N, C-alpha and C positions, 0 to 999 in steps of 0.2 A: 549528595544532598547541601545547598546553598542556603547561608546566612549573613546577613549583612553584607550581601554582595560579593561574597567569596565563598569560594568550595571549601566545605568545612569537614566532610565525611566522604569516604569512596569505599565500597564492599565489593567482591566479587564473588560468587559462590558457583558452584559447579562445574560441569563439562564445557569445552571446545570442541570436544570429539570422544564421545564416550568408548568407541572399539579402543580407540590406544591411550587411553587415560591421557591425554591433555587438558588440564586445566583453564577455565578463563582467567584471565590478570589483568591489571589494569591497560595493558596493550590491545586486549582484542578489541576488534571493530565489528559493529553489527550493523544489520540492515535497518534503519530505522522508518520504513515504511509512509506512511502517511500524514506522518509527522515533519514531512519536509513541506507540505503545504505551507506552514510557518516560516519557511525558508524561503520557499516560492514567493509569498505575500508579500516579505521583507526585501527581497531582492526587486518586486515589482514598483514598491515605494521607491527604493535606490534608483532606479530606471527612470521614474517620473523625476525625483530630483536633477537628475542628471538631463532633463529634458527627453528623453526619447520617446514616451508616452505619458498618458495622462489617465486616473482614474475613470475618467469619463471617455476615453478614447472607445469609437464603437468598433465592432468587429470588422465593419468596410473600412474605416480607418486602420486598423490593424492588418489586416488583408485586403489591399487595395486591387490585386488581381485575381483576386479569387472571386467566381462566379455561383452565387449560392443558389442552389435549387429549390429552397423548399421555407426558407423564412427571407426576410427584409433583416438585412444585418445593420442597418441603423438605428435598428430597436433594441440592442444589445451591450449594453458597457462591458470595460474592465473591472468597475464595480461590481458588476451584475455576477460576472462570471466566479469572482474570487470571493464572494459572499453565497454561492450556490441557490441564487436566485436568478439564475437566466431562464430557467425552463424549458430548457433546451436537453436534449437525447440524441446519443449517437453511440449505442451499446458496441457497436463493431470495432469503435475508435477504444473506447475503454477495455474493452475485453483483452483486445491485440496488445494496447500498452502495457496491461497488467501480466497477460499469461502467455501470449504465442510470439509476442514479439517480430509478428510478420508484417516490417513495416521500412518504409525510405522516404526520401524526403518526398515523393510524387504521392506514395499512397496516405501522407501525413496531410498534406493537401488537397487531395479528395475527401478525407474525413471531414475537412473541414467545411468543404463545399455539399457535403452532403448533412451538414446536422438539419435537426428538425424539433418542431415543438413537442413538448413532452406530452403523450395522450392523458395523463392524470395529474401533471405538477404543472401550474401556468405560472406565468413569468410573475417573478414578484413575492413568488412564494418560496419558502427554503425546502430544497430537495437536494441531501448531501449528495455528492456524486466527485471522481476525478476530471471530469469532461474540462471544467472551466479552467483548472490548471495544466490540465494536458494540452489546452488552447494555447496557453501563456509560454507554453515550453516551445511550441512549434511558431511562437510570434520570435522568439527568443534566437532559436535557429534560423531565422530567416533575417535577424534585423543583429544580431549579438556576434560580434566574431568570436567562433570557437563555439557558439548554440548554449542552449540552456546549460550545460553542465558548466562551460566557464564561467558565465553570466552570475550563476550562482557563488561560485569559486571567487569571482573578483569583487563580487558587489556584498558578499554575506561572509563566506567561509572565510577568506583571506583577512577580512579585515577585525573578523572575530576573533583570530589567531587561531582557529579549526587547522590545523595541519593534517589531522591525522581521520580527515574527512573528505568524500569525493562521492561524485556521481559518476566517475570512470571506474566502475569496481572490474570492470574487465583488465584494465593495468594495474589495479590495484592488486589484483591475482598473480598477475604476472611478477609484479613485483613482489609477492609471498605477504603481502599482510597477515597479519593473524585472524582471518576471519573465521568465526565459529562456525561447526556444522549447523542445517538445520533439522530440527526433529520435530515428531507430530507424534502426539500421544495416541492420536489415529491411523496410524501406520503400525503394523507388526506388535511389538512390547513397547512401542513409544520410546526404545533405546538404541535405534539403527536410524541412522541418517537417511532423510529422504530426498530424493532425487531433482527436488525445486529448489535449485540454486538459482540466483538472481543475477542478470546480465544486464549488459547497458539496455538493449533492446527492450526489456520487460521492467525495468524500473522507470520509465519515460516518463519524468516530470515529477514523480511522489515519490520518490524513492532514492535517498544516499546512502551510504555507508560510512556510519563514523564512530569514533569510541564514545562513551558515556560522558566523559569530563570535556572532551571539546562540546558537548551541547552545554555542559553546563557553563561552561565560558562564555558561548553564547547568551544564554540567560544573564549572567553577570552583566553582558553590554546593555541589558534591556531594564534594568533596576534602577529606580529613581536614585538611588545612593551613590551608582556610579556615574549619572548624567553627565557631569563635568568631564569624563575620561572615556565615557564610550566611544567607540569607534562607528559608531551613527548619530546622524544630527537629532537632536531633540525630536525635531517637526515630522522625521520618520519612524522616529520612536511611539510618538503620539500617536500619529497614525497606523501604525502598526496595534494598536491597544484599542482601536476603534473598535466600537459596537455598532455591525454595521444591519443585524438583524436580529430581532427577541424574540421572545417565547417559543424558543424551538421545541424543548419537550419538559418532563419535570425535573429530569438531571441536569440540562445547560441552558443558562439562560438565553443563551445569543449564540452567533457567529461573527467574524472580523478577522479578514486580512490571514488567514490562516491558524485563528485560534480561536476555540471554542470558550466560552465565558461561562464561570461554575463556581460551586464553591465546593471544598475538600476540609474536612474539619473545621468548619465554620471561616474557613478565610476564603477571600472572594482570589480566584484565579483566572489565569488563561490558560490553558490546557490543549494537549492536541493528544489523540491516541491513535494506535496505529499497529496495521499485523498483516501478516500474509503468510504460508503454511511454511512453520520453520523459524517465525518471528512475531516478536508481540513486546509494544512500547509504549509507556506513556510517558509524556513530558508536560510540565507543569510550571508557572511559578506565580507568585502574589506579590502585585508591584508595591503593596500598599507595606507591606511588610517586611520589601527586601530578600523574602525566600524561594525557593526552586528545588525540586524536586525531578531527578531524572531514572527511571526504571525500566530494564530493557531484557528482554529475554531470549534466548536461540530455541525456543520454544513456541509453538502454535497453540489457539484455540482459546477451551474454556478455561485451562489452569490456568496459565500464563497471564490470561486476560484479568482472571479473577486475583491473582495474586498481585498484579501490579497495583490494582484499585487498592488493596488489600495493604501495599506496602507504602503506598502513597499517602494515605489518612495518616498510619504511625507514624510516617515520617513529619507531616506537617506539626502533628502533636508534640513530637519531640522537640521539633525545633521553635516552638512557642514553649517549651520548659513546662509541658504538660504529664502530668502522670499516664504512661499507656501501660500499665501491666494488666489492667481489667480489659482495655482492647485488643492486646495481643492475646489475650484469653480469649476472648469473644469470637475473633477471626481464625486463632486456632482450632476451633469448633466447626466453624462455618467451613474450612478447609478440609477438615475430617470428614463432612458431611460431600463436600463437593466430590473429596476421594474416591468414595462410595460411588457417588454418580457417575463417576466418570469409569471407574471398573466396570460399570454394568454397559454403559455407552461403547466400550471397549469391547467387549463380550457380545452387543449386538450387530457391532461391526465385524469382529473375526463370524460371528454364525450369517451374517451376508454375504461376505466372501466368500464362505465356504459352499452356502446357498449357491452362489453362481457357478463356483468350479465344477459343482455336481451336478449342474445341469447338461442336459444333453450336448453332445459334441458338434461342432460344425461341422458337416459332413465336407469330404474333401473338395468335391465338386463346386459346394457355394465356396468355400474359403477362395479357391482359383478363380472364382467369378467376383469376389469382392476384393480379391488382392489388387492395388493400382496408385495412380495417384488421383486425387479429386481437388478440384479448384474452387474456391468463389471470391469475387470479384472483390469483396469487401472485406474477408478475413482470411486471405490467403491459401495456401493448400496445407493437405493436409495427406498422409500416405499410408496405406495398410498392406503389409507384409507380413509374410509366414516366417516365423521363427522356434524354432523346437518344437515343431507342430500344431502351435498356437498361431493365432492372427496377435498382431500388434498394431495400433494406431499412435503416429506421430503428428501432432498439429502444433507446430513450430516448437516451441519449450515444453510443451506437455506432451502425455505419454500414457499409454494406459494397456493393458490385454483387452483384447476384445471378445467378451462373453454373451453366449447365446442367449436371446432373448424370448419370449413365449411363443414367437413365430418365425418361420424361416428367415422373413424379412425384419425381423426386431434383434437389435442387440444393444448390449449392456457397457458403457466405459464408465474407469473411474478415473477420471482425469485431475483428481485432487484428494487429499487425503478424506475420506467419507464422504466426497461429491460424487455421484454416480448418475451418468446424463444416458439417456437412450437415444441409440443410433438406430436409424429407420434408412431401407433402402426400397427402390423398385424392384420389378420383378427381373429386370435384367442386370441387376447391382452396377446402373450407368449413372443414378444418380442419388445418392446419400443426404441425409437429412439430420442433423446435429444441432442441436441448441437454437432450433426455429432457422439456421442457415443451412442452405439448399448447397452440395457442392455437387460436381458436374465431372466425372470421370476422364481425366485427357490423356491417360495411358494407363 
């Protein structure tokens, strides 16, 4: 919690590792997911200050050597990309960067060349997506020494004193940074670590690992009370707080440069939420009152998301010296009701998994036919192998047991906690389809 431009309160509750009974503490470093958009926005504005690009730089100017196949790159600017108003789409890129990690420089530039107009969201309309921030990260990789991880380090993290924050989580793990294990109530009892650990390839552009108090340090540099000693120029801070698009929905009044504009406990705030399987976070600050709140979990889904918002509301009322006893009581009752709902959801998921496991087994001949390596030029390779008499699918960083479907050529995979996808194959098992992408068997 930040008050009058200073971190005034910090508390850590729960377990970094349940099995080993290791508690979280002030040294714990969490995955901050989409809240990184605010850092990418700030880094972009810093890069503009240094003359590296402009808010009005077009896609053609950003990527002069890329041949765009489906769009006119002169029609889309940095401002469009980072305010979610480009009206562009590339599901293969956003999926790959967040989940499979199947990309290199050549593939990233291919993603840029294959951008398309969104079939439902027109240019100028708000459509929240990682895409614009993915594209700026690719630009930093091409134009900034050390790529986007070094760009945000030099332009934002280091100036703000965020010494325990990084986009290079692979290196952080090698150095034994205290990263809490990821959990999800959607898997098993909710007390077992899930397999979905982020790495450098799957946190591309919209994910850093950081201590919560590092985020608190960043917020202090954005508050008016600290304007004269901020690590960032006043013009950059003002620009970062600019509203670029308004009337998003009933909760958010607008969006700009990586921040959602909203109200919490009656206070006008800039905020961003973020989440992934095993991580949930809400970061916000109220410039008019020089306040800020950072809440982060190593748990995902409904529980953590709801709790983040409720803790944030209570925190702002505490920071403005309001009585919170009735509000706490209200939220306790709400969370009790939510707990009942969650237990029901867990039971339903367990029943679905049990139903899948009881389905007719895949025949040995079918297993043999389906086993192999499959490739799609957009989203990379996936592998299906037999292990312990079952088939298992690995698609980059995603993995799942392969369950039988309703027909011989239909199968079910659970790539993410509680997220089930249908996999279909042709009669020869040489072509499979998953998430609307077709994969050709290569061996």
